[in-house]
N, C-alpha and C positions, 0 to 999 in steps of 0.2 A: 244482491248484496255475495258478494268473496264472503263468506265466512271467516276466512283468513286476517283478509283486511280486516273487520270490520269487531274484532277480538281483539286485531293489537289497538284500536283504537278503544277498545272502553280498556285499555290495561296502555294504554302512550307513553304515560311517566316513569313508568319499569321498564316500560319496553325500549324507549331511548337510551337510558340508563343503562341501559346494560347493555344496548347497541356501540354506546361511548366509548365504554371498557373492555368490550370484545377489541373496539378500534386500536384502544391505544395499547392491545396486548400485540393486535397482528402489526399495527406500527415498527414495535420495536422487533417484531421477527424479520420483517420486511425488513427495516434499515438495518439487524447484525448480518443480514446476507448483502445488504448494498455496502457493511463496513468489508466483508472480507471482499467482495471486486472490487472497491477500493484498495487494499493492501494488496492484490492483485497485479492491479492494474501498475499502481505504485511501485513494487517489488522492479515489473519489467522495466520500468515506464523508460531509463537511461539504452536497457540494448534493443530494444523495438526501434527506435530512434536515433541511436548516433552510429545506425547502418551497415557495423562491423560482420563481417565474414566471421574473422576468427580470434579470438580471443589467446593473448600467450602471458600461461604465468606462474609465478613460482615454483618449481617443481614440489609435487605432490599435495598443490595447494588446487585450490576450488576456485581461486581466483578472486580479485577484490569486490564481489559482491558478498559471497558467500563467506568471505574468510578472509583475513589478510595475506597480500601475494606483495613478496618484496621484487624485483629484478631489475639490474642494471640499463642503465639508460645507452650504455652502446647494440642494445640486443636490435635497437630499432635499426642498425644499418645492416646488422646481419637477416634481417628480414626482409632487407630492400631486394635482396638481390634474391628474395628463389623465386627463381621462374610460373609465374602467373599476375603474382602479387602485384595490385594498382600501388596501392600507399601502405604503407605502413607510418603508424603514430603510436605517441605516448599516450600512457591514460594514468591520470590520479586520480584518489579519492579519497579522501579520510573528512573524520566530523569533526565540529570544534564546537565550544560553547564558552561566551564571553560576555564582554559588557556591550551594549549599543552605545549612541550617542544621550540616551536620556538615563542610563545609568539602568534602565533592562535587560533580563540574559535575553542572548539573540543564540540559540541552536543554530547551528547551518554547517550542508553534508558541503562538504569545498572540490568540485571537479575542475580539476584541471587540464585545460583544451595545447593543444598540442600548435600552439599557434606558433606560425604563420600557415602551414597546413590546415588548420580546423580554428576556426572563425567562431566557432558556432552558429555557421550557415544553420544548420540543420532544425538549430533551438525557435521555436515558435515566438514570436515578440509581441507582445502585446503595446509595447512602447519600446522607442528609443532604438542603438541599435550595437551590430555586433563588435566584438572586440576588434580593436583595429593601430593597436601599440603591444608590443609583448609586456611591457608592466603599465599597473598603478590600475586600472583599469576589470569590473567585473558585470556580469547577468544575472539579475536576483531575481527569485523568486516572489509572487505577491505576496507570500504566508509567512514572509520574512520579514516584515511591514515595514523596506524601505521603497524610498523615491527616486524619483529618475533624478539625477545629478547629484543623489546624496554622497555627501565621501563618509566614508566610515574607517579606520585605525585598528586592521589585525597586525600584533606583530609592532614591527618596528616600519610601517610605510602605513599610507595612507591611501586607501584607492576609493576612485569615484562609479553610483554604477550607471553606465549607459545604458543599457539594456534591459525592460524588465521581462519577466515569464510571468504565466500559470500553470497549473498545476500539474510541477515540476517536483514530483515531489522522491525522498527518499528509500526503500522501504523501510526505514525507522522512522517515518513519518515525517521525518526535516527536510525543510527549505535546502534547495540545491541555490548557488550561488557559482559560479561559470568563471575560472579563472586560467588566465598564462598557469601552462605548468612551472614555468619560472616561481610565477610569484606562489602559487598550488606548493608549492616545496619552500619556499620563503617560512609561506607561515605555518606549517606543520612545520616545518626543522629551527625556527625560530627561537631563541633563548635570548635570557636577559644580561646586560655587561657580564656580571659578575660569572654565569655563569660561562662562561666565554672566558675570560678571563681563566678562569678555573683549567678548564680546561686544557688553554696553549702551558702552562705551568706546571700540568702533570706530564704532556706531552715532554717537556723541557726537561723535568727531571727523571722518566724515561732516558733518553737518551742521553742523560748524562753519567745513568745509572751499564750505560751499555756500555763496550769496550770503541766499538767505531766511533758512539760520541767520544769518549775519551781521545780515540787521536787526529778527528776531526771536530775539534771545537767548534766551527765553523755551524757546523747541524746541529748544537744548543740553542743557537737564535734561529738559523731557519726555523726548526719546531716551535719555534712561538710567535709564529707570522699566523696569517690564517688557515686555517681548511684547505683554500678553493685555490691557494697561492703552493700545497704540499703537491708535487708530481706522485705521491705515495701514495696519500688517498684516495680512495674514489669517491665520483659522483651521488650526490644525492638518486638510491634508487628510486624506480617510480612501481605503480600499482602494475602494469602493464600495459603490451605491448596490442594493439588491435591494427586486422590486417585486413583488408578491402582489395577482394579477386576482382583480375580483370572479368570481361564480358566471357565467355564458355570455356575462363579456367580451370582446370581438375581440381578441386578440394578436396578429396581424396589425394591426389598426389603433392599437395599441398603437405597437408594433414602429416602423411607418410618422412617427408625428408624432416621436417619439427619434433615426429614422435623420434627421428633416430639424433635430436638433442638432448645431454642426460641433465639439464642446469634447468629445461625449463616442463609445464605439459602444456597441452594445451587441450580447445574447446571451441564448436561452433556458438552463434548466437543462440541455439534449439537447445543446446548443451546446458550456457551459464541461467540460458532461461527456465531451464525445466529443475537445476541446481537448488535453484531463489526457491523453486515455488513447492520444490518436494523439502524443504531445509524449515525456517523456522515460518513460510507461510502455512505448510502442511499441520504444523503445530495451531497454529488461529482457525487456521478452518478446521478442526476438531470439533475446538473447544466452544467456536460458535455452533459450528450445527449442532453438539450436545444441546445449547441452549433453546436453540433453535427448535427441538425437537421436545425439550422440557417447554416450552411455553405453549408450541402447540397444541400439545398435549393436557394443559391446566385450560387453554383457553375454549378448548372441545367437549373438558367437565362442566366450566361455567356454564357453556350453551348447555349442556345433558340437565343440567340441576334446573335452571331456567327455567327452560321449557317442559318441566316435567310439574316443578308448581305449578306453569300456570293451566296446566292439564289437569292437576291436582284442584283447582280453582274452578275449575269449568266441569268437574262429572259428572254432574247431578245436566247441567243444558246437554250432554255428551248422548247421556240415556234419553232425554226427551225425544231426541235427534230421531233415535233408534226404537225409539216404542212412535215414533208417528211413520216409521218405515224407511228413514237412512240405513243405506249401507257402510259397510264396517271401512268402508272406500272414500264416503267421504269425509267423516271423523281420519283416515289415516292423513288423507290430502291436506285438510286441514291441518295439521299439525306438523305437517313434513315443510309443508309455506309458508308456515309462521318460522320452520326451521331454517328455511333458505333466506328469507325476507330478515331474518337477525343479523346471518352469515354475509350477505351481499352487500347490508348495510356497513357492518362493521368492517367488511372490505375497502370497503369506499371511503369511508374516516380516515379508516390509514393512510389509503393515498394522497388525500387530501392534508392532514397533517403531515405527514413524511414530507411532502411537497413543502410545507410551510420550513419545518423544524429539523432537516437533516443540511440544507446548505451553511447551518449555523453549527453544527460537530465539526472539531479540531480535526482529524481526519475526513479523507476525500466519502462522502458516502455514493456508488455507484449504483441503480436500480435500473438495472438491465430488464430487458423487454422480455425474455428465456423467466427471468428469477419471478419475476410481478405474471405471468402467467403459469405458469407452475404452484405458487402461493395460492394464485385464484383459482386451482381444481384441486387442492388443498384442506381450501377454504368450505367449496362445497362438498368435499366428502365429507368434513368433519361435521358440516351440518349435516346432513343426510345421520349419519352414526348419531350425532347426537340427538336426532330426537324420537329417536328407538325406544331408547330408555319411556316418554311421553304415550311412544305409541302402541308400546304392550299395554300400559295403566290402561290405557284409554279401551282398547282391544278385550280387558276382562270382565268393565263396565256393560250389565243386564240394562233389558228396555224396563224390567222392573224397578230398575232402582229409582227409577222417576216419579214411581208413585207413593215412593217413601216419605 
């Protein structure tokens, strides 16, 4: 019979408890890697799925995902005439926190689609449909807790959920709601009636104090009208303009043309991706990486102490084995096999528990095959290293000790 299996059976309770403890530690290590994968995937989700080749953003900013960006809506028309551009679309993104219909807090990242050019065809739907009209419809991620056909009031308007998608999460972990550009801007720029009244009064007072207002009294009345009726006021600004190039178009040539515009900056999709991954996500990666290293070290220390304790308890048995002629290799194999069985058992427990628990986390936990394989190799290495203390102690035992 295998000596390691026989010894484990003799100390089964302690071994099982130790394996469970190691497994839970490894589950946390596994989960932290999955959380980082989930955060990275969420951060680049829109960039990867929206299908843009170039992002045009506010000058000297890093785009709508890394920081605030504001550019005029008419920039779309400038971009459309660039040779090689197939489509130019407006893009809006911002985050709101409101109360839903039952009074609970609803935090949502709003993404504005340039309807009718972009109706959300690229969004993978679990149920429902894409946006079929320019107002009062939305596509909601399942994490928002909204149901198909449900109506929700945002600002002064009520919107109907016409489509449900899943795993559409912003870099901040908030579920995404897709609206048309106009509705997204209406929600972002919504003001109370009193705020609108005070704004109009303020404009009228400024005109009254101006020489032009004194000469043309009708301008005072005009200044008190809606902002949209005042030709001197610009339209609400958008976050970005996204370009899709024609097949075979020269990306570098298009970039050179836009770089000549001094009021904007441009990034390729890969450039936007790297900005996100090397910004907030990079700090999260370092933080999680440090915790993973600490937990891995703690797991190795616990395994080493347990194996050392088990070795101390069977020193007399080891001495007896040597007395009857067993080689050092037999003893070394006994301890090493116990360490490997402990490590493999802990890894299996971690994987099984993780599969059950991780789907209930508020953020997505993505367990990639590469990460699982890497962790398996690490577990094997720390199992071997953890056995060294026990091996060293066992090698110090002499056959004569069996006679004491």
